[in-house]
C-alpha positions as CSV (number, residue, x, y, z in Angstrom):
1,X,-63.0,33.9,-7.4
2,X,-59.6,34.0,-5.6
3,X,-59.9,30.6,-3.8
4,X,-61.0,27.1,-4.8
5,X,-63.5,25.4,-2.6
6,X,-64.7,21.8,-3.1
7,X,-66.9,19.3,-1.3
8,X,-66.0,16.0,-2.8
9,X,-67.0,13.1,-0.6
10,X,-66.2,9.6,-1.8
11,X,-67.0,6.2,-0.2
12,X,-64.2,3.8,-1.2
13,X,-64.6,0.1,-1.0
14,X,-61.5,-2.2,-1.5
15,X,-60.7,-5.8,-0.8
16,X,-57.9,-8.1,0.3
17,X,-56.4,-9.9,-2.6
18,X,-58.5,-13.0,-3.5
19,X,-60.9,-11.9,-0.7
20,X,-58.9,-13.8,1.9
21,X,-59.9,-12.9,5.4
22,X,-56.7,-11.5,6.7
23,X,-57.7,-8.2,8.4
24,X,-57.8,-8.7,12.2
25,X,-59.9,-6.9,14.7
26,X,-56.7,-6.9,16.9
27,X,-54.9,-4.4,14.6
28,X,-57.5,-3.0,12.2
29,X,-58.0,0.1,14.4
30,X,-54.3,0.9,13.9
31,X,-54.6,0.2,10.2
32,X,-57.5,2.7,9.9
33,X,-55.5,5.3,11.8
34,X,-52.5,4.7,9.5
35,X,-54.9,5.2,6.5
36,X,-56.0,8.5,8.0
37,X,-52.4,9.7,8.2
38,X,-51.8,8.7,4.5
39,X,-54.9,10.5,3.4
40,X,-54.0,13.6,5.4
41,X,-50.4,13.5,4.0
42,X,-51.9,13.7,0.5
43,X,-54.3,16.6,1.4
44,X,-57.5,14.6,2.0
45,X,-59.6,14.0,5.1
46,X,-60.6,10.5,6.1
47,X,-63.8,10.7,8.0
48,X,-64.1,7.1,8.9
49,X,-62.7,3.7,7.9
50,X,-64.0,0.3,9.0
51,X,-64.6,-3.1,7.5
52,X,-64.5,-6.8,7.8
53,X,-61.7,-9.3,7.6
54,X,-61.7,-9.3,3.8
55,X,-62.6,-5.7,2.8
56,X,-62.5,-2.0,3.9
57,X,-64.9,0.9,3.6
58,X,-63.5,4.5,3.9
59,X,-65.2,7.8,3.5
60,X,-62.8,10.4,2.4
61,X,-63.2,14.1,1.5
62,X,-61.1,14.4,-1.6
63,X,-58.7,17.2,-2.4
64,X,-59.1,17.8,-6.2
65,X,-55.4,18.1,-6.7
66,X,-55.0,14.3,-6.7
67,X,-57.1,11.8,-8.5
68,X,-59.0,9.1,-6.7
69,X,-56.9,6.4,-8.4
70,X,-53.7,8.0,-7.4
71,X,-54.9,8.3,-3.7
72,X,-55.9,4.7,-3.7
73,X,-52.6,3.6,-5.2
74,X,-50.7,5.3,-2.3
75,X,-53.2,4.2,0.3
76,X,-53.1,0.6,-0.7
77,X,-49.4,0.5,-1.3
78,X,-48.5,2.2,2.0
79,X,-50.9,0.0,4.0
80,X,-49.6,-3.2,2.4
81,X,-46.0,-2.2,3.3
82,X,-47.1,-1.4,6.8
83,X,-48.9,-4.7,7.3
84,X,-46.0,-6.7,5.8
85,X,-43.3,-4.8,7.8
86,X,-45.1,-5.4,11.0
87,X,-45.7,-9.1,10.1
88,X,-49.4,-8.8,10.9
89,X,-50.5,-11.6,8.6
90,X,-49.1,-15.0,7.8
91,X,-47.3,-14.7,4.4
92,X,-47.3,-11.7,2.2
93,X,-50.3,-9.3,2.4
94,X,-51.7,-7.4,-0.6
95,X,-54.8,-5.7,-1.7
96,X,-56.7,-6.8,-4.8
97,X,-56.4,-4.5,-7.8
98,X,-59.2,-2.0,-8.3
99,X,-61.7,-0.4,-5.9
100,X,-65.2,1.0,-5.8
101,X,-65.6,4.8,-5.4
102,X,-69.1,6.2,-4.8
103,X,-69.7,9.9,-4.4
104,X,-72.0,11.6,-1.9
105,X,-73.2,15.0,-1.1
106,X,-72.3,16.7,2.2
107,X,-75.8,16.1,3.5
108,X,-75.3,12.3,3.3
109,X,-71.9,12.3,5.1
110,X,-73.4,11.4,8.6
111,X,-75.5,8.6,7.1
112,X,-72.5,7.2,5.2
113,X,-70.4,7.4,8.4
114,X,-73.0,5.5,10.4
115,X,-73.2,2.9,7.6
116,X,-69.4,2.4,7.7
117,X,-69.3,2.4,11.4
118,X,-71.9,-0.5,11.6
119,X,-70.1,-2.8,9.1
120,X,-70.0,-5.8,11.5
121,X,-73.7,-5.6,12.2
122,X,-74.5,-5.0,8.5
123,X,-72.6,-8.1,7.4
124,X,-74.5,-10.3,9.7
125,X,-77.4,-9.8,7.4
126,X,-75.9,-8.9,4.0
127,X,-73.0,-10.6,2.3
128,X,-70.3,-8.5,0.7
129,X,-71.3,-9.4,-2.9
130,X,-74.9,-8.3,-2.4
131,X,-73.7,-5.1,-0.7
132,X,-71.3,-4.2,-3.5
133,X,-73.9,-5.0,-6.2
134,X,-76.4,-2.7,-4.5
135,X,-73.8,0.1,-4.6
136,X,-73.3,-0.4,-8.3
137,X,-77.1,-0.4,-9.0
138,X,-77.6,2.8,-7.0
């Protein structure tokens, strides 16, 4: 086979350090666009990113040339720098160590995108802790 073809879809979940509510609706759209650029720079495709003031969900089609951990290191490092350089939060911003990564088939991409898109509605009903535990159980 002369070419390599993959379909590796990963739903990432990561939180602000100490789960402090620092992400603002005023600039989170710009943050998600910035994340998309970082993912693209590393050869990945960010389908959608969204979240709440204390955490982010992102669905990314992964290029197998880079590990998920390496991508998350660059994504979190670069966005922390961007938030701090632009003084978007009081004090120093950082992400908590670690992340959740949940794989999906191509047939689930549209459902996962809808789920991520509706985070504000979802979290009116379900708290983050319960949401994350349900991911781990599934």
